[in-house]
Steps between C-alpha positions, in 0.01 A plus 500: 500500500568351841695171492620277780842335535411169336339672198800731459744204519298297245452790263877578520561135404276494194584840340674451162877507487499562125311729264536814302661813646173661602377191678830450673509856636139462626582166669815645655294783657235255614765279657629797699146578620426135602843454672551533870688786658728487804220587752280223353784244523547573868127491575428185293819309602536307173691176522531164320356198652482155337569663158216752541497871575321568832431821686327632811145415414368718787588800278269539206773665291248660271620782276328732265654437159438721200450279203441689176297389194798360307638322807156344553500392134836326557371319809182398323690362203745315729211338691324407172825340371527294814145393462538410130809291591335337799764662732269665740534410868254527779709792635422688180124493559479818704695685238281357230193621687643849545635559151273295280183634658635855452589428133143411405 
C-alpha cells in the first residue's frame, strides 16, 4: 500500500502502545515500515514550526508499505476505537477511507 508522509505520521501516532505480545510485535514491525530513513529525512527536511511537524511539501514522500492482514486488523480496531470514543480527527479521514473501505 502506498502512503504519503502525512498518512504515515498520523498512522504512527495512532498505533497502540499497549496490547498482547503478538500485537506488540506486529505494531513494532509496522512502526519500522512506516518510519522514515536517513535518505527520506534529508529529502523531506523535517522540522518543527509553531508546534507542528512540517516538511518539504514539494516532495510527495510516498512509500510502498507492506501491511499484513493482522496489522490491518490492528489499524481497523484502533480507528473503530477512536470512532466509538468520538476521538477521530479530520486528519484521520484519509486513513479511515483507506482501511475501513478495505475491511468491508
